TORTIMI-61800 format. One record per residue: x, y, z of N, C-alpha, C, CB in turn. Coordinates in pm, whole numbers, padded with zeros to 5 digits, always signed. Last residue first. Glycine has a CB too. Example, Ala and Ser with C-alpha at 12.3 -4.5 7.8 and 13.67 -1.06 7.14 Angstrom:
<nodes>
+01285-00225+00708+01367-00106+00714+01290+00003+00787+01408-00060+00572/+01319-00569+00780+01230-00450+00780+01320-00330+00780+01131-00447+00905/
</nodes>
This chain:
<nodes>
+10344+09581+10383+10387+09627+10445+10453+09824+10369+10468+09504+10488/+10137+09273+10298+10237+09407+10246+10229+09492+10336+10203+09488+10111/+10221+08936+10420+10125+09065+10416+10249+09202+10355+10046+09101+10617/+10348+08723+10451+10206+08745+10314+10174+08870+10293+10045+08681+10348/+10695+08774+10504+10527+08750+10492+10486+08804+10435+10442+08761+10575/+10945+08832+10494+10983+08721+10491+10793+08655+10474+11097+08687+10635/+11084+09068+10778+11077+09013+10649+11030+08838+10651+11230+09042+10582/+11086+09145+11022+11167+09020+10992+11181+09015+10863+11110+08892+11037/+10857+09257+11067+10980+09331+11133+11106+09265+11059+10987+09307+11312/+10635+09179+10981+10618+09278+10994+10762+09309+10995+10532+09307+11086/+10663+08904+11105+10736+08913+10985+10752+09083+10976+10649+08833+10851/+10491+08854+11357+10687+08908+11354+10724+08891+11204+10826+08778+11464/+10266+08879+11284+10310+08997+11315+10481+09006+11307+10249+09026+11452/+10281+08551+11084+10308+08621+11186+10322+08769+11176+10407+08572+11232/+10250+08400+10800+10097+08493+10811+10161+08570+10990+09884+08340+10824/+10454+08272+10801+10468+08393+10699+10327+08471+10753+10467+08341+10506/+10593+08193+11124+10551+08177+10988+10524+08257+10940+10473+08116+10959/+10942+08128+11263+10824+08230+11226+10719+08183+11119+10887+08363+11168/+11131+07947+11225+11051+07900+11259+10859+07974+11291+11133+07858+11347/+11309+08058+11073+11227+07977+10995+11111+07985+11123+11300+07812+10939/+11479+08217+11298+11373+08284+11258+11250+08220+11160+11432+08389+11201/+11536+07989+11585+11571+08034+11440+11436+08093+11382+11629+07902+11342/+11589+08180+11869+11516+08089+11797+11538+08117+11641+11366+08098+11842/+11815+08190+12179+11806+08201+12056+11670+08121+12006+11934+08155+11999/+11721+08247+12485+11772+08157+12441+11789+08198+12305+11710+08049+12468/+11883+08565+12621+11758+08456+12588+11789+08368+12495+11627+08516+12536/+12096+08709+12745+12018+08627+12876+11915+08484+12789+11880+08775+12982/+12141+08931+12615+12249+08812+12616+12190+08700+12677+12382+08843+12696/+11946+09089+12671+11914+09063+12577+12017+08935+12577+11910+09174+12484/+12052+09195+12934+11938+09101+12948+11877+09057+12837+11840+09150+13021/+12255+09329+12798+12331+09212+12910+12188+09172+12912+12426+09261+13089/+12168+09528+12635+12197+09434+12608+12233+09302+12721+12278+09476+12535/+11992+09728+12808+11934+09604+12751+12020+09547+12731+11859+09601+12648/+12197+09901+12830+12118+09835+12954+12056+09733+12877+12003+09932+13043/+12194+10111+12638+12313+10023+12685+12300+09901+12774+12400+10105+12755/+11959+10225+12668+11970+10150+12524+12120+09991+12577+12051+10322+12358/+12023+10352+12882+11874+10274+12914+11898+10157+12771+11689+10412+12898/+12220+10546+12823+12266+10442+12943+12158+10340+12959+12289+10519+13095/+12165+10697+12604+12239+10615+12602+12255+10491+12738+12338+10694+12572/+11916+10928+12589+11934+10782+12672+11992+10643+12604+11786+10739+12721/+12105+10981+12268+11996+11015+12367+11967+10864+12467+11844+11071+12269/+12415+10924+12168+12258+10889+12144+12200+10916+12274+12223+10728+12096/+12677+10958+12232+12629+11069+12216+12476+11065+12149+12727+11139+12144/+12829+10723+12231+12828+10782+12360+12695+10923+12322+13018+10839+12409/+12703+10446+12038+12832+10593+12062+12772+10693+12170+12859+10712+11891/+12663+10139+12038+12627+10237+12053+12737+10371+12099+12532+10202+12127/+12709+09825+12007+12798+09957+11911+12711+10119+11940+12783+09910+11690/+12545+09661+12076+12662+09648+12111+12732+09700+12083+12698+09579+12106/+12305+09673+11905+12275+09760+12091+12457+09705+12142+12073+09633+12253/+12351+09575+11724+12282+09698+11741+12328+09754+11829+12160+09698+11758/+12383+09277+11707+12503+09375+11669+12486+09543+11679+12536+09344+11515/+12128+09178+11796+12264+09161+11914+12380+09283+11839+12355+08947+11912/+11937+09133+11663+11917+09290+11706+12059+09349+11801+11757+09301+11816/+11882+08905+11532+11898+09035+11448+11970+09191+11497+11755+09066+11413/+11878+08748+11734+12005+08738+11643+12015+08863+11548+12001+08600+11549/+11653+08833+11867+11783+08850+11931+11900+08846+11805+11805+08723+12050/+11417+08766+11771+11497+08886+11740+11626+08884+11765+11456+08990+11798/+11380+08541+11917+11380+08547+11749+11454+08671+11702+11222+08556+11681/+11345+08608+12172+11443+08452+12135+11446+08503+11945+11311+08227+12184/+11116+08763+12149+11261+08783+12222+11363+08707+12145+11265+08726+12380/+10868+08622+12123+10984+08717+12000+11044+08714+12025+11004+08832+11951/+10745+08420+12231+10841+08369+12151+10925+08433+12105+10807+08319+12070/+10509+08588+12328+10586+08531+12377+10712+08421+12381+10532+08524+12410/+10434+08883+12151+10424+08715+12145+10555+08683+12238+10440+08637+11962/+10219+09115+12159+10364+09056+12181+10307+08961+12150+10456+09055+12309/+09989+09308+12126+10066+09252+12034+10174+09187+12076+10102+09331+11953/+09723+09374+12316+09852+09290+12317+09906+09205+12195+09836+09195+12420/+09476+09579+12248+09498+09440+12181+09670+09466+12251+09464+09422+11961/+09209+09708+12417+09356+09725+12440+09356+09603+12393+09429+09760+12585/+08867+09848+12302+08987+09809+12331+09147+09808+12303+08962+09740+12326/+08772+10126+12236+08682+10023+12319+08806+09892+12377+08537+09945+12191/+08996+10437+12391+08951+10279+12270+08869+10252+12407+09114+10109+12196/+09081+10566+12534+08964+10599+12466+08920+10514+12399+08969+10691+12398/+09339+10542+12646+09214+10476+12717+09095+10479+12688+09197+10508+12820/+09466+10681+12462+09465+10497+12412+09359+10463+12519+09647+10380+12438/+09611+10955+12431+09437+10895+12378+09420+10705+12350+09398+10987+12175/+09789+10944+12526+09673+11014+12597+09565+10960+12576+09652+11140+12569/+09988+10802+12396+09945+10773+12532+09818+10805+12560+10021+10832+12624/+10061+10983+12146+09984+10849+12202+09890+10816+12256+10021+10798+12263/+10164+11236+12187+10047+11258+12099+10002+11097+12057+10093+11364+11956/+10322+11242+12419+10249+11376+12407+10152+11369+12334+10318+11481+12360/+10448+10950+12433+10409+11027+12578+10276+11164+12537+10592+11119+12654/+10513+10964+12135+10422+10852+12199+10351+10919+12305+10504+10723+12260/+10727+11188+12164+10615+11166+12077+10504+11096+12119+10653+11108+11973/+10905+11050+12329+10857+11174+12407+10688+11184+12343+10971+11335+12368/+10947+10832+12160+10911+10832+12304+10827+10954+12360+11038+10825+12382/+11080+10949+11965+10989+10921+11922+10888+10850+12052+11031+10849+11806/+11353+11059+12058+11225+11178+12004+11107+11037+11997+11266+11288+11791/+11450+10850+12148+11371+10960+12279+11308+11027+12201+11461+11069+12386/+11539+10718+11892+11428+10686+11999+11395+10725+12072+11420+10619+12051/+11733+10846+11721+11547+10888+11742+11454+10877+11800+11476+10867+11687/+11873+10680+11759+11907+10796+11807+11801+10850+11821+11990+10866+11743/+11837+10462+11615+11871+10456+11785+11847+10604+11825+12052+10403+11832/+11806+10497+11409+11718+10468+11482+11722+10518+11605+11709+10361+11481/+12079+10537+11337+11986+10674+11314+11857+10632+11392+11947+10717+11133/+12222+10311+11378+12302+10452+11479+12133+10520+11460+12493+10586+11375/+12078+10125+11176+12071+10109+11360+12067+10250+11442+12228+10024+11426/+11942+10330+10904+12069+10292+10983+12008+10254+11097+12183+10404+11007/+11645+10295+10713+11701+10391+10829+11829+10263+10886+11544+10447+10978/+11499+10147+10505+11660+10259+10432+11700+10347+10627+11566+10475+10230/+11291+09979+10630+11265+10166+10605+11377+10244+10528+11262+10258+10765/+11404+09775+10611+11271+09785+10520+11234+09939+10487+11136+09713+10603/+11593+09718+10824+11577+09596+10674+11480+09694+10558+11452+09401+10729/+11592+09896+10963+11748+09821+10922+11759+09787+10816+11791+09703+10983/+11353+09866+11069+11425+10027+11016+11569+09975+10900+11513+10142+11205/+11340+09631+11182+11246+09674+11077+11316+09797+10997+11099+09720+11146/+11546+09679+11412+11487+09553+11288+11463+09592+11157+11341+09488+11320/+11412+09894+11490+11544+09889+11480+11615+09763+11349+11584+09857+11640/+11163+09777+11611+11166+09954+11542+11282+09934+11446+11212+10110+11675/+11175+09570+11771+11149+09565+11632+11135+09702+11564+11029+09487+11611/+11357+09677+11974+11405+09559+11920+11319+09545+11758+11372+09426+12040/+11162+09859+12077+11290+09894+12014+11367+09797+11927+11374+09930+12113/+10924+09685+12177+10925+09731+12038+11043+09792+11962+10833+09819+12032/+11076+09542+12382+11050+09523+12276+10971+09518+12123+11064+09491+12307/+11112+09774+12518+11234+09718+12476+11180+09643+12369+11315+09636+12581/+10863+09798+12668+10929+09879+12530+11029+09892+12437+10946+09964+12544/+10875+09606+12797+10773+09606+12688+10815+09690+12547+10638+09670+12753/+11202+09515+12933+11069+09585+12962+10963+09593+12813+11113+09754+13021/+11295+09251+13150+11281+09302+13041+11153+09394+12935+11315+09208+13006/+11223+09226+13359+11365+09193+13340+11359+09229+13225+11424+09059+13362/+11051+09292+13678+11079+09319+13510+11245+09297+13490+11028+09504+13455/+11049+09042+13919+11094+09187+13908+11049+09155+13700+11322+09230+13985/+10995+08745+13960+10899+08883+14049+10942+09013+13969+10953+08914+14248/+11169+08611+13871+11187+08599+13988+11117+08768+14062+11355+08556+14003/+11133+08841+13611+11254+08777+13665+11249+08755+13800+11368+08850+13641/+10927+08911+13297+10960+08907+13429+11090+08767+13504+10803+08895+13489/+10865+09120+13075+10905+08978+13090+10965+08997+13246+11025+08918+12959/+10566+09270+12990+10701+09270+13027+10688+09121+13086+10752+09399+13133/+10345+09377+12726+10349+09262+12872+10525+09269+12879+10266+09044+12834/+10234+09505+12512+10214+09528+12625+10249+09432+12762+10102+09554+12610/+10272+09620+12214+10332+09519+12318+10363+09555+12426+10434+09462+12289/+09961+09735+12119+10085+09756+12182+10139+09637+12214+10079+09836+12292/+09661+09895+12025+09740+09823+12001+09895+09851+12028+09708+09801+11894/+09308+10011+12021+09484+10039+12034+09538+09939+12062+09543+10133+12137/+09029+10099+11805+09145+09991+11905+09299+10053+11880+09147+09790+11837/+08697+10194+11809+08867+10239+11893+08890+10112+11917+08882+10348+12060/+08447+10235+11602+08541+10105+11713+08660+10130+11654+08502+09909+11705/+08274+10504+11581+08319+10404+11530+08369+10324+11611+08390+10426+11449/+08026+10685+11644+08018+10540+11641+08114+10424+11606+07935+10523+11572/+08169+10952+11627+08164+10850+11777+08097+10751+11740+08089+10907+11920/+08314+11056+11412+08292+10967+11424+08232+10892+11547+08370+10944+11387/+08466+11292+11472+08369+11324+11394+08313+11182+11335+08420+11427+11292/+08685+11234+11660+08588+11344+11707+08418+11368+11570+08718+11516+11714/+08912+11116+11550+08777+11050+11591+08647+11079+11630+08793+10997+11665/+09087+11306+11451+09018+11221+11363+08891+11155+11391+09094+11133+11334/+09133+11490+11692+09114+11526+11592+09041+11486+11442+09198+11541+11596/+09212+11258+11933+09038+11366+11849+09050+11408+11738+08984+11524+11913/+09374+11000+11775+09372+11152+11839+09211+11207+11754+09555+11272+11780/+09335+10757+11720+09290+10781+11788+09283+10892+11869+09301+10716+11811/+09574+10733+11522+09450+10725+11450+09340+10727+11582+09444+10578+11343/+09845+10812+11510+09717+10949+11526+09581+10881+11535+09705+11070+11370/+09959+10578+11413+10019+10583+11504+09867+10736+11560+10214+10603+11468/+09712+10369+11208+09840+10477+11210+09835+10511+11365+09818+10636+11098/+09439+10203+10994+09553+10233+11105+09669+10322+11099+09612+10123+11133/+09135+10241+10970+09239+10332+10994+09331+10312+11033+09224+10405+11048/+08908+10009+10809+09021+10054+10952+09132+10123+10886+09099+09907+11054/+08593+10017+10724+08744+10062+10679+08823+10085+10842+08738+10240+10565/+08349+09717+10607+08480+09797+10712+08607+09845+10636+08550+09680+10835/+08092+09765+10413+08238+09716+10399+08273+09811+10505+08324+09730+10244/+07815+09820+10331+07844+09735+10454+08031+09699+10479+07746+09576+10424/+07892+09864+10025+07825+09874+10094+07839+09797+10239+07740+09859+10026/+08236+09963+09934+08166+09840+09907+08033+09855+10042+08291+09687+09920/+08455+10197+09895+08383+10129+09945+08282+10062+09944+08375+10157+09987/+08770+10271+09639+08572+10324+09674+08514+10158+09757+08432+10360+09441/+09011+10420+09530+08962+10304+09639+08823+10360+09655+09056+10292+09802/+09346+10442+09352+09176+10469+09375+09132+10399+09458+09080+10444+09267/+09641+10554+09467+09560+10442+09421+09408+10494+09482+09622+10280+09485/+09986+10662+09406+09831+10729+09454+09775+10609+09414+09755+10885+09374/+10226+10692+09282+10209+10550+09353+10051+10561+09399+10328+10524+09499/+10249+10919+09184+10257+10837+09084+10225+10703+09144+10385+10846+09015/+10316+11107+09392+10154+11063+09337+10169+10982+09192+10044+11224+09305/+10475+11072+09666+10467+10975+09559+10339+11022+09497+10466+10817+09606/+10570+11339+09915+10480+11242+09875+10468+11178+09725+10365+11298+09906/+10853+11244+10102+10806+11335+09998+10697+11227+09967+10920+11388+09868/+11125+11088+10197+11013+11227+10299+10952+11301+10219+11090+11354+10399/+11289+10923+10066+11293+11020+10012+11202+11129+10096+11263+10990+09883/+11202+10700+10244+11281+10737+10232+11356+10856+10184+11288+10677+10212/+10928+10725+10245+10941+10731+10407+11088+10765+10330+10904+10570+10542/+10680+10844+10060+10759+10785+10022+10909+10828+10157+10760+10824+09855/+10287+10836+10082+10435+10858+10093+10574+10820+10105+10441+10892+10144/+10021+10818+09880+10161+10768+09868+10265+10837+09913+10193+10747+09749/+09689+10852+09876+09797+10878+09857+09877+10837+09883+09816+10940+09870/+09366+10736+09743+09440+10721+09859+09598+10761+09812+09420+10565+09919/+09120+10900+09594+09255+10845+09535+09325+10858+09674+09335+10941+09393/+08778+10793+09671+08852+10842+09689+08998+10795+09675+08813+10873+09768/+08431+10764+09562+08591+10684+09539+08679+10783+09556+08629+10612+09384/+08185+10671+09797+08278+10711+09676+08386+10676+09694+08294+10838+09643/+08012+10597+10041+08038+10479+09964+08115+10584+09789+07844+10362+09946/+08003+10746+10231+07927+10794+10094+07887+10675+10008+08024+10892+09999/+08200+10733+10384+08144+10707+10436+07967+10667+10340+08180+10798+10532/+08455+10764+10185+08418+10659+10231+08278+10644+10258+08485+10639+10325/+08388+11120+10247+08324+11051+10120+08366+10819+10115+08436+11170+09948/+08504+11167+10496+08283+11156+10449+08292+11093+10298+08160+11379+10421/+08752+11040+10476+08653+10993+10588+08487+11004+10527+08676+11105+10737/+08872+11233+10288+08826+11086+10266+08751+11059+10336+08904+10989+10274/+08827+11476+10440+08751+11403+10319+08686+11280+10259+08806+11410+10255/+08994+11406+10637+08844+11447+10702+08770+11419+10564+08821+11633+10772/+09245+11384+10507+09182+11291+10583+09044+11279+10602+09226+11298+10685/+09249+11658+10364+09219+11561+10268+09176+11409+10370+09369+11545+10157/+09309+11792+10587+09203+11817+10562+09153+11685+10469+09202+11952+10510/+09521+11644+10753+09430+11661+10780+09306+11674+10698+09456+11726+10835/+09795+11480+10646+09726+11567+10556+09522+11548+10629+09770+11490+10354/+09996+11523+10918+09911+11440+10835+09815+11549+10732+09812+11338+10945/+10145+11687+11133+10246+11638+10953+10122+11567+10889+10426+11481+10963/+10038+11708+11314+09986+11779+11235+10084+11762+11088+09972+11917+11305/+10040+11516+11473+09943+11487+11355+09931+11526+11311+09861+11466+11335/+10416+11471+11509+10275+11522+11547+10197+11490+11460+10256+11657+11567/+10639+11399+11493+10611+11300+11549+10446+11346+11583+10718+11266+11664/+10813+11566+11348+10798+11443+11263+10699+11373+11360+10947+11354+11228/+10868+11840+11374+10823+11753+11497+10741+11662+11375+10714+11842+11650/+11224+11992+11245+11060+11945+11208+11004+11838+11335+11056+11844+11032/+11332+12208+11531+11364+12084+11371+11206+12078+11346+11455+11866+11408/+11297+12393+11705+11342+12404+11589+11319+12328+11506+11436+12415+11587/+11323+12325+11984+11423+12297+11867+11449+12393+11767+11385+12189+11794/+11089+12271+12023+11119+12440+12076+11248+12392+12054+11073+12518+12253/+10931+12112+11670+10990+12119+11821+11016+12251+11878+11123+12049+11832/+10689+12221+11434+10831+12247+11506+10830+12188+11618+10871+12387+11535/+10475+12140+11179+10485+12139+11267+10639+12134+11355+10405+12066+11269/+10525+12315+10852+10548+12191+10908+10557+12222+11027+10652+12118+10865/+10548+12577+10700+10402+12515+10745+10415+12382+10877+10326+12436+10584/+10817+12624+10670+10704+12732+10666+10555+12683+10757+10663+12755+10488/+10902+12382+10559+10978+12500+10660+10875+12598+10691+11113+12588+10587/+10783+12106+10556+10763+12202+10485+10817+12313+10616+10604+12203+10416/+10770+11764+10444+10806+11850+10550+10819+11993+10482+10941+11799+10622/+10514+11625+10236+10649+11616+10249+10684+11737+10343+10720+11618+10108/+10255+11439+10472+10295+11521+10375+10456+11587+10385+10188+11624+10377/+10121+11156+10530+10240+11222+10553+10254+11289+10470+10340+11165+10570/+09954+10938+10442+09839+11098+10438+09960+11201+10481+09666+11108+10593/+10033+10688+10491+10023+10734+10335+09955+10859+10348+09937+10630+10228/+09981+10661+10740+10130+10633+10674+10130+10724+10553+10159+10464+10623/+09740+10538+10774+09749+10664+10788+09881+10765+10721+09740+10667+10923/+09642+10273+10523+09736+10326+10640+09710+10469+10635+09902+10295+10623/+09334+10091+10576+09444+10228+10496+09471+10292+10607+09373+10356+10371/+09148+09796+10467+09253+09868+10538+09321+09976+10450+09357+09768+10589/+08870+09650+10444+08977+09701+10410+09048+09788+10505+08954+09757+10308/+08608+09384+10479+08686+09469+10503+08814+09521+10465+08687+09453+10576/+08331+09189+10467+08376+09267+10393+08472+09357+10482+08271+09327+10323/+08194+08916+10664+08229+09064+10699+08330+09153+10563+08331+09053+10861/+08226+08678+10729+08158+08687+10618+08139+08839+10619+08030+08598+10613/+08425+08593+10846+08283+08538+10922+08229+08605+10817+08227+08581+11095/+08633+08599+10710+08630+08466+10751+08546+08489+10814+08728+08398+10806/+08669+08889+10647+08635+08826+10590+08603+08671+10576+08679+08866+10547/+08777+08915+10966+08652+08938+10938+08569+08935+10795+08644+09043+10987/+09005+08807+10960+08954+08737+11022+08789+08811+10996+09030+08724+11162/+09099+08965+10746+09139+08827+10699+09029+08732+10802+09331+08795+10728/+09142+09182+10923+09022+09195+10777+09052+09098+10738+09023+09308+10649/+09293+09121+11112+09152+09127+11132+09097+09131+10988+09106+09254+11222/+09522+09117+10919+09535+09034+10998+09338+08988+11047+09652+09106+11116/+09571+09375+10928+09525+09309+10794+09517+09167+10837+09630+09331+10658/+09614+09470+11149+09501+09559+11169+09442+09456+10980+09555+09796+11183/+09833+09374+11221+09706+09305+11291+09644+09348+11242+09665+09303+11414/+09993+09464+11072+10031+09367+11064+09864+09284+11067+10148+09349+11170/+10043+09742+11134+10002+09733+10991+09955+09570+10974+10139+09782+10882/+10063+09737+11401+09939+09788+11370+09924+09741+11169+09945+09985+11423/+10273+09695+11554+10256+09531+11483+10113+09611+11399+10210+09343+11632/+10423+09850+11721+10352+09789+11803+10270+09628+11684+10236+09930+11876/+10632+09996+11632+10704+09876+11647+10542+09812+11729+10884+09892+11750/+10522+10289+11785+10597+10270+11691+10653+10097+11747+10710+10409+11676/+10182+10293+11943+10320+10345+11917+10364+10252+11803+10422+10339+12053/+09847+10264+11795+09928+10216+11874+10111+10290+11853+09904+10055+11844/+09502+10264+11698+09662+10329+11725+09719+10214+11771+09687+10461+11845/+09246+10231+11429+09342+10168+11510+09451+10201+11520+09357+10069+11491/+08962+10269+11383+09045+10357+11389+09157+10244+11534+08952+10535+11425/+08667+10138+11207+08746+10154+11238+08898+10231+11286+08718+10116+11207/+08340+10235+11032+08497+10269+11057+08562+10200+11172+08519+10421+11085/+08063+10208+11019+08166+10081+10985+08292+10149+10964+08128+09984+10845/+07764+10187+11204+07934+10240+11131+08017+10178+11113+08018+10319+11186/+07568+10115+11290+07571+10093+11145+07672+10254+11119+07378+10078+11061/+07610+09986+11556+07602+10130+11511+07621+10167+11443+07636+10199+11540/+07576+09722+11527+07491+09753+11583+07455+09932+11572+07523+09691+11701/+07730+09672+11325+07588+09640+11278+07468+09721+11372+07568+09468+11289/+07988+09686+11408+07950+09757+11279+07767+09770+11253+08029+09659+11146/+07985+09525+11612+07970+09707+11647+07938+09753+11548+08092+09800+11691/+08043+09321+11528+07886+09299+11599+07892+09451+11617+07859+09185+11769/+08227+09345+11396+08173+09322+11309+08005+09321+11390+08244+09199+11237/+08402+09358+11660+08439+09497+11528+08288+09483+11462+08608+09454+11369/+08434+09074+11731+08343+09237+11819+08332+09334+11765+08398+09312+11940/+08521+08964+11545+08410+08938+11608+08356+09042+11643+08420+08865+11701/+08826+09090+11578+08686+09092+11449+08543+09058+11508+08708+08955+11314/+08856+08959+11831+08859+09120+11819+08818+09168+11640+09048+09180+11871/+08881+08711+11810+08764+08796+11906+08764+08926+11892+08778+08783+12057/+09097+08675+11589+08973+08634+11610+08832+08694+11667+09001+08554+11668/+09280+08806+11747+09264+08913+11691+09116+08841+11584+09426+08974+11620/+09310+08546+11975+09281+08709+12021+09225+08806+11872+09460+08789+12091/+09398+08423+11782+09244+08395+11866+09191+08510+11902+09246+08310+12006/+09624+08467+11736+09548+08438+11605+09406+08411+11713+09620+08281+11483/+09805+08431+11978+09771+08541+11911+09657+08547+11790+09890+08580+11865/+09772+08139+12008+09688+08268+12066+09696+08393+12053+09689+08277+12173/+09913+08100+11834+09768+08017+11785+09693+08103+11928+09772+07781+11790/+10174+08192+11817+10074+08220+11726+09931+08192+11710+10111+08184+11642/+10257+08034+12054+10253+08177+12078+10098+08222+11941+10454+08258+12037/+10212+07779+11959+10137+07788+12065+10103+07911+12071+10189+07744+12174/+10442+07796+11755+10267+07751+11719+10175+07820+11796+10222+07589+11752/+10661+07821+11925+10583+07922+11851+10465+07904+11802+10638+07960+11759/+10679+07588+12063+10664+07699+12119+10579+07791+12023+10794+07748+12157/+10729+07404+11818+10582+07404+11944+10546+07510+12002+10596+07322+12074/+10970+07491+11757+10864+07478+11697+10742+07516+11749+10861+07374+11668/+11114+07472+12009+11111+07612+11932+10999+07595+11892+11209+07652+11818/+11144+07254+12284+11075+07308+12146+11031+07412+12077+10997+07274+12134/+11411+07347+12443+11321+07220+12395+11260+07174+12290+11238+07211+12446/+11426+07629+12365+11593+07527+12395+11486+07393+12350+11696+07517+12632/+11182+07750+12470+11352+07793+12342+11406+07695+12328+11496+07897+12387/+11111+07644+12707+11040+07610+12592+11131+07677+12411+10870+07690+12633/+11347+07803+12889+11301+07665+12833+11218+07566+12756+11290+07634+12882/+11304+08086+12821+11430+07998+12748+11427+07828+12758+11581+08045+12828/+11039+08135+12923+11077+08110+12780+11179+08044+12721+11090+08204+12730/+11098+08053+13156+11011+07977+13091+11009+07956+12944+10906+08020+13124/+11234+08262+13228+11274+08079+13279+11204+07973+13193+11210+08032+13454/+11072+08483+13199+11228+08428+13156+11282+08300+13135+11313+08461+13242/+10736+08499+13139+10859+08437+13217+10999+08422+13216+10847+08346+13221/+10536+08780+13090+10593+08650+13039+10717+08636+13139+10637+08654+12868/+10195+08911+13259+10370+08913+13199+10442+08767+13158+10483+08977+13337/+09914+08953+13133+09995+08894+13262+10142+08868+13205+09922+08738+13330/+09826+09341+13087+09820+09195+13041+09906+09094+13149+09890+09187+12880/+09580+09490+13323+09700+09458+13280+09772+09336+13159+09738+09438+13393/
</nodes>
C-alpha cells in the first residue's frame, strides 16, 4: 500500500513554498514513470512481446501517464505508441448493448467495446500490419468514422493499450507475455493517523473537473453517475488489478490544493436526489481544510493538466 500523505505537511508546504512543493511532487512522479518505462523495455526484450496493457479506474490519469511512459521509453531508445481503448466504444444499441438489472445501458461494461475489432487489431499490430483506429465521440455517444486514423506499428515498437478494461481477461488472455500495468490515485491523506481525505475522493475531484471542462458533462450529471461508476469499478476493474505486473500510484501530494478552487462550487450544491449524497456532501468540509495552490504552478507536462487543461498531451 502506498505511503499516505499528511494534511499538515501539505498545508505547510502549500503555504510556505507552493512552487517548490509542486516541483518536488512532479519530480517524484516523473521518476516513477522513468522506472516503469525501464521495466517495460526490459520485459519487451526478454519476453519478445511489445504489448503493454494499462488499466485503471476513472480519474486515474491513464491517458497522460501512458503518454509520459511513451516519452520515457523514447528517451532510452525504445519507440512506443499509445492507443486509447475509449476509441473502440460502440454506439449504444437497444438490442445488443449490455444492460443493468434496471434495464438501463450498462456503460461501464467491457462489452460496450468493439471486442472483435480490438482482437483483430491486436493480431494485425503484432504482425506490423496497418489498422484503422476508430474514433468515439463521447458527447454524441456515437462513433465518428470521419476521425478514424490509420496506424502501423514499426518492428520492435511498443504499443500501450490504455483504458479501464485493459486488464480484463477477455483482452489479455491472448497475450501472456504482455506487460500489465494498473494505475490509480492510491494514496489517502491522513490527519492524526486517521484517513482524512480518501483516495477515491481525489479521483472524484479529477473526474468532476475534467468532465465539466472537456467532456461536455455538467457537474450534477457527473455526481449522479458517480455511484454507477464506482459500482462498475468494483465489478469490472478492481477484480483484475492484482493481475498487473506493477501497481502505479498516480496521485500527487500537492494536487488537492490545486483542484480545490475548481471543485468547491460543485460540492457546495449537491441535490438530495443524487445517489450516495451523504458521502458526496461529506467531502466538502474536508476539502475546505486545504490551503489553495494556484494552478499556474502546475507544469504543462503534469498529469494534473489532463483534468484542469493547459497541458502538452492530447486527450
